[in-house]
C-alpha positions as CSV (number, residue, x, y, z in Angstrom):
1,X,0.0,0.0,0.0
2,X,2.9,2.4,1.0
3,X,4.7,1.6,-2.3
4,X,1.5,2.2,-4.4
5,X,0.9,5.7,-2.7
6,X,4.5,6.6,-3.2
7,X,4.3,5.7,-6.9
8,X,1.2,7.8,-7.2
9,X,2.8,10.6,-5.4
10,X,5.9,10.6,-7.7
11,X,3.5,10.4,-10.8
12,X,1.7,13.5,-9.5
13,X,4.9,15.3,-8.9
14,X,6.0,14.6,-12.5
15,X,2.6,15.9,-13.7
16,X,3.0,19.1,-11.7
17,X,6.5,19.6,-13.1
18,X,5.1,19.4,-16.6
19,X,2.3,21.7,-15.7
20,X,4.7,24.2,-14.2
21,X,6.8,24.2,-17.3
22,X,3.7,24.8,-19.4
23,X,2.6,27.7,-17.2
24,X,6.1,29.3,-17.3
25,X,6.3,29.3,-21.1
26,X,2.8,30.7,-21.4
27,X,3.5,33.5,-18.9
28,X,0.9,32.3,-16.4
29,X,3.0,33.5,-13.4
30,X,0.2,33.7,-10.8
31,X,-0.8,30.1,-11.6
32,X,2.8,29.0,-11.8
33,X,3.3,30.0,-8.1
34,X,0.4,27.7,-7.1
35,X,1.6,24.8,-9.2
36,X,5.1,25.0,-7.7
37,X,3.8,25.3,-4.1
38,X,1.6,22.2,-4.6
39,X,4.6,20.4,-6.2
40,X,6.8,21.0,-3.1
41,X,4.0,20.2,-0.7
42,X,3.4,16.9,-2.4
43,X,7.1,16.2,-2.6
44,X,7.3,16.7,1.2
45,X,4.5,14.2,1.7
46,X,6.1,11.6,-0.5
47,X,9.4,12.0,1.3
48,X,7.6,11.2,4.5
49,X,7.1,7.7,3.2
50,X,10.8,7.0,3.0
51,X,12.8,6.4,6.1
52,X,16.0,7.6,4.5
53,X,14.5,10.8,3.1
54,X,11.9,11.9,5.5
55,X,14.4,14.1,7.2
56,X,14.3,16.5,4.2
57,X,10.5,16.9,4.2
58,X,10.5,19.9,6.5
59,X,13.1,21.7,4.4
60,X,11.0,20.9,1.3
61,X,8.0,22.5,3.0
62,X,10.1,25.6,3.7
63,X,10.8,25.8,0.0
64,X,7.0,25.7,-0.7
65,X,6.6,28.5,1.9
66,X,9.4,30.6,0.3
67,X,7.8,30.2,-3.1
68,X,4.5,31.6,-1.6
69,X,6.5,34.6,-0.3
70,X,8.2,35.2,-3.7
71,X,5.1,34.9,-5.8
72,X,2.6,36.6,-3.4
73,X,4.7,38.8,-1.1
74,X,1.9,41.1,-0.1
75,X,0.2,38.3,1.8
76,X,3.1,38.1,4.1
77,X,4.1,41.7,4.7
78,X,1.1,42.9,6.6
79,X,-2.5,42.1,7.5
80,X,-4.6,45.2,7.7
81,X,-2.4,47.7,9.5
82,X,-0.3,45.1,11.3
83,X,3.2,44.5,9.9
84,X,4.0,40.8,10.1
85,X,7.7,41.4,10.8
86,X,6.6,42.3,14.3
87,X,6.1,38.7,14.9
88,X,9.7,37.7,14.3
89,X,11.1,38.6,17.7
90,X,8.3,37.0,19.7
91,X,8.6,33.9,17.5
92,X,12.3,33.7,18.1
93,X,11.8,34.1,21.8
94,X,9.4,31.1,21.8
95,X,11.9,29.0,19.8
96,X,14.7,29.9,22.2
97,X,12.5,29.1,25.1
98,X,11.9,25.7,23.6
99,X,15.6,25.3,23.1
100,X,16.0,26.1,26.9
101,X,13.5,23.5,27.9
102,X,15.5,20.8,25.9
103,X,18.7,21.8,27.8
104,X,19.9,20.9,31.3
105,X,22.6,22.1,33.6
106,X,24.6,19.0,32.7
107,X,25.1,20.5,29.2
108,X,27.2,23.1,30.9
109,X,29.0,20.7,33.2
110,X,30.2,19.1,30.0
111,X,32.7,22.0,29.8
112,X,34.6,20.4,32.8
113,X,34.4,16.9,31.3
114,X,35.4,17.9,27.8
115,X,37.4,21.1,28.1
116,X,39.6,20.4,25.0
117,X,36.7,19.7,22.7
118,X,34.7,22.7,23.9
119,X,37.6,25.1,23.7
120,X,38.5,24.0,20.1
121,X,34.9,24.1,19.1
122,X,34.4,27.7,20.4
123,X,37.6,29.0,18.8
124,X,36.7,27.5,15.4
125,X,33.1,28.6,15.8
126,X,33.9,32.3,16.3
127,X,36.9,32.5,13.9
128,X,36.1,30.3,10.9
129,X,32.6,31.4,10.2
130,X,33.0,35.2,10.9
131,X,36.2,35.5,8.8
132,X,35.0,33.2,6.0
133,X,31.8,35.3,5.9
134,X,33.8,38.5,5.8
135,X,35.9,37.2,2.9
136,X,32.9,36.0,0.9
137,X,31.0,39.1,1.6
138,X,33.7,41.3,0.0
139,X,34.7,39.0,-2.8
140,X,31.1,38.5,-3.9
141,X,30.5,42.2,-4.5
142,X,27.1,42.0,-2.8
143,X,25.4,45.3,-1.8
144,X,26.8,46.5,1.6
145,X,23.8,45.6,3.8
146,X,23.3,42.2,2.2
147,X,27.0,41.5,2.6
148,X,26.8,42.6,6.2
149,X,24.0,39.9,6.6
150,X,26.4,37.3,5.4
151,X,28.9,38.3,8.1
152,X,26.2,38.4,10.7
153,X,25.2,34.8,10.0
154,X,28.9,33.9,10.5
155,X,29.1,35.7,13.7
156,X,26.0,33.9,15.2
157,X,26.4,30.8,17.4
158,X,25.2,27.3,16.5
159,X,21.7,26.2,17.2
160,X,19.6,23.1,17.9
161,X,19.9,21.9,14.2
162,X,23.5,21.0,14.9
163,X,22.5,18.8,17.8
164,X,20.0,16.9,15.7
165,X,22.6,16.3,13.0
166,X,25.2,15.2,15.6
167,X,22.6,12.7,17.0
168,X,21.6,11.4,13.5
169,X,25.2,10.9,12.4
170,X,26.4,9.2,15.5
171,X,28.9,12.0,16.4
172,X,29.7,13.1,19.9
173,X,26.2,14.3,21.0
174,X,27.3,15.3,24.5
175,X,29.9,17.6,23.1
176,X,27.4,19.1,20.6
177,X,24.9,19.9,23.4
178,X,27.6,21.5,25.5
179,X,29.1,23.5,22.6
180,X,25.6,24.8,21.6
181,X,24.9,25.8,25.2
182,X,28.2,27.6,25.7
183,X,28.3,29.2,22.3
184,X,24.8,30.6,23.0
185,X,26.0,32.1,26.3
186,X,29.1,33.6,24.7
187,X,27.1,35.1,21.8
188,X,26.0,38.4,23.5
189,X,29.6,39.4,23.6
190,X,31.2,37.5,20.7
191,X,28.6,38.4,18.1
192,X,28.6,42.2,18.5
193,X,32.4,42.1,18.8
194,X,33.0,40.3,15.6
195,X,30.3,42.4,13.8
196,X,31.9,45.6,15.0
197,X,35.4,44.3,13.9
198,X,34.3,42.9,10.4
199,X,31.1,44.7,9.3
200,X,31.2,48.2,10.7
201,X,32.4,49.6,7.4
202,X,29.3,48.1,5.7
203,X,26.7,49.1,8.2
204,X,27.0,51.0,11.5
205,X,27.3,48.5,14.4
206,X,26.1,49.5,17.9
207,X,27.8,47.0,20.2
208,X,25.6,47.7,23.3
209,X,22.4,47.7,21.3
210,X,23.3,44.4,19.7
211,X,24.4,42.9,23.1
212,X,20.9,43.7,24.6
213,X,19.1,42.4,21.6
214,X,20.8,39.0,21.9
215,X,20.1,39.0,25.6
216,X,16.4,39.7,25.1
217,X,16.0,37.3,22.1
218,X,18.2,34.4,23.2
219,X,19.5,34.5,26.7
220,X,16.4,35.4,28.7
221,X,14.1,32.9,27.1
222,X,16.7,30.1,27.2
223,X,17.4,30.7,30.9
224,X,13.6,30.6,31.6
225,X,13.3,27.4,29.7
226,X,16.3,25.9,31.4
227,X,14.9,26.8,34.8
228,X,11.5,25.4,34.0
229,X,13.0,22.2,32.8
230,X,15.1,21.9,35.9
231,X,12.3,22.5,38.5
232,X,9.3,21.2,36.6
233,X,10.6,18.6,34.2
234,X,8.0,15.9,35.1
235,X,5.2,18.4,34.2
236,X,6.6,19.3,30.8
237,X,5.7,16.2,28.8
238,X,2.9,17.9,26.8
239,X,4.9,21.1,26.5
240,X,8.0,19.2,25.2
241,X,5.9,17.5,22.5
242,X,4.3,20.7,21.4
243,X,7.3,23.0,21.4
244,X,9.3,21.3,18.6
245,X,6.2,21.7,16.3
246,X,5.7,25.3,17.4
247,X,9.4,25.9,16.7
248,X,9.3,24.4,13.3
249,X,6.2,26.5,12.4
250,X,7.9,29.6,13.8
251,X,11.1,29.0,11.7
252,X,9.0,28.6,8.6
253,X,7.0,31.9,9.4
254,X,10.2,33.8,10.0
255,X,11.8,32.7,6.7
256,X,8.6,33.6,4.8
257,X,8.3,37.0,6.3
258,X,12.0,37.9,5.6
259,X,11.6,36.5,2.1
260,X,8.6,38.6,1.4
261,X,10.2,41.7,2.9
262,X,13.3,41.4,0.8
263,X,11.7,39.8,-2.3
264,X,13.0,42.4,-4.9
265,X,16.6,42.3,-3.5
266,X,16.5,38.5,-3.5
267,X,15.3,38.3,-7.1
268,X,18.0,40.7,-8.2
269,X,21.0,39.0,-6.5
270,X,19.6,35.7,-5.4
271,X,21.9,33.4,-7.4
272,X,25.0,35.2,-6.1
273,X,23.7,35.1,-2.5
274,X,22.9,31.3,-2.8
275,X,26.4,30.6,-4.0
276,X,27.9,32.6,-1.1
277,X,25.7,30.9,1.5
278,X,26.6,27.4,0.1
279,X,30.4,28.3,0.1
280,X,30.0,29.7,3.7
281,X,28.3,26.6,5.0
282,X,30.5,24.0,3.4
283,X,33.6,25.9,4.4
284,X,32.4,25.6,8.0
285,X,31.9,21.9,7.7
286,X,35.2,21.4,6.1
287,X,37.4,23.6,8.3
288,X,35.4,22.6,11.4
289,X,36.1,18.9,10.8
290,X,39.8,19.2,9.8
291,X,40.4,21.8,12.5
292,X,39.2,19.3,15.0
293,X,41.4,16.5,13.6
294,X,44.5,18.7,13.4
295,X,43.9,19.7,17.0
296,X,44.0,16.0,18.1
297,X,40.2,15.3,18.5
298,X,38.9,11.9,17.6
299,X,36.7,11.4,14.6
300,X,33.3,11.5,16.3
301,X,34.3,14.8,18.1
302,X,35.6,16.3,14.9
303,X,32.3,15.5,13.2
304,X,30.5,17.3,16.0
305,X,32.8,20.3,15.6
306,X,32.0,20.3,11.8
307,X,28.2,20.6,12.5
308,X,28.7,23.2,15.3
309,X,30.8,25.4,13.1
310,X,28.9,25.0,9.8
311,X,25.4,25.2,11.1
312,X,24.6,28.7,12.5
313,X,21.5,30.1,14.4
314,X,20.1,31.8,11.4
315,X,17.0,32.8,13.3
316,X,19.1,34.8,15.7
317,X,20.7,36.6,12.7
318,X,17.3,37.5,11.3
319,X,16.2,38.8,14.7
320,X,19.3,41.0,15.0
321,X,18.7,42.3,11.4
322,X,15.1,43.2,12.4
323,X,16.2,45.0,15.5
324,X,18.6,47.0,13.4
325,X,15.8,47.9,11.0
326,X,17.4,46.1,8.1
327,X,15.3,42.9,7.8
328,X,14.8,43.2,4.0
329,X,18.6,43.4,3.4
330,X,20.7,42.1,6.3
331,X,18.0,39.4,7.0
332,X,18.2,37.8,3.5
333,X,21.4,35.8,4.1
334,X,19.9,34.1,7.2
335,X,16.7,33.4,5.2
336,X,18.8,31.5,2.6
337,X,21.2,30.0,5.0
338,X,18.5,28.3,7.2
339,X,17.0,26.0,4.6
340,X,20.3,25.3,2.9
341,X,22.1,24.2,6.0
342,X,19.3,21.7,6.8
343,X,19.8,20.2,3.4
344,X,23.6,20.0,3.6
345,X,23.6,19.0,7.2
346,X,21.1,16.2,6.7
347,X,23.0,14.9,3.7
348,X,26.3,14.9,5.6
349,X,24.7,13.3,8.7
350,X,23.3,10.5,6.5
351,X,26.7,9.9,4.9
352,X,28.4,9.8,8.3
353,X,25.7,7.6,9.7
354,X,26.7,4.9,7.3
355,X,30.4,5.4,8.2
356,X,30.5,5.3,12.0
357,X,34.0,6.0,13.5
358,X,35.7,3.0,15.0
359,X,37.9,4.9,17.5
360,X,36.5,5.8,20.9
361,X,35.2,9.2,21.9
362,X,37.7,11.2,23.9
363,X,37.8,15.0,24.2
């Protein structure tokens, strides 16, 4: 039954591809948007029937949402007199709160147990990505504010997505959880510092303002979630089931709002920005992994470092861009980086899952 439904799904996808091609060549752009959205939604449903590919279904749904924002941007800019971009910070705070409820104080104790791995991870996290982002931003010739957004993504800490990939791939999950926790706590100082150092010529950077933005968007919600998890863990069963779904919906909404706000800029420089984002992300994976190996870490821990370095908290970057009043420009890199890193991260995790390291974990 499952195979029959899968075959039917792929047949419908092929049909929608042909319909989309026909609509494109006949300049039926409004209908083309609907056809493409249906195509990606159907693809996501079909991927859910495959154990190996179902991890990509959420990212495919994101693409459907992005297409909606590109074809019908006015639907996602404001409703009546209410500007939808005002939802971004509250949504980010909910996502960070959910991240906090998934953490425990033992994640921070890991610093004592794995000092070498944590130190190497932090150094690579806040050097590789900021400076690679800086180089790509200037070499690409992107407009200043969009280029600053590339650097901003690089200056952001890692997020929960890296933990998921570490788990799937069989890497050092304990190190991943600890690094995400510590990098997030360091971010209020590290992110404004590197932005001031590397992006101040592109856009004016207010260190104190950015510091407080990160404290409000990230640290406060995470601390509240962490405390709730510590003191009322037994009562959080329903909440812990709901928050991941809420977080996924929140991420999708944020990406759609940013895409709609920066649609014109994205259509004009989208291809270049996509190439920059891909290069940025893959450089993080590559330098993170080999940086870990050259520093003496085992294979499993080096894989963890690769995910922690290559996968950034794109949501935080978009929140900072909004706080700076530059969502439609600085926020574009994070809107592209988020979906792409899930594709590349899932692919890398699947490859490494089939090639589990033989040497013991020691950091």
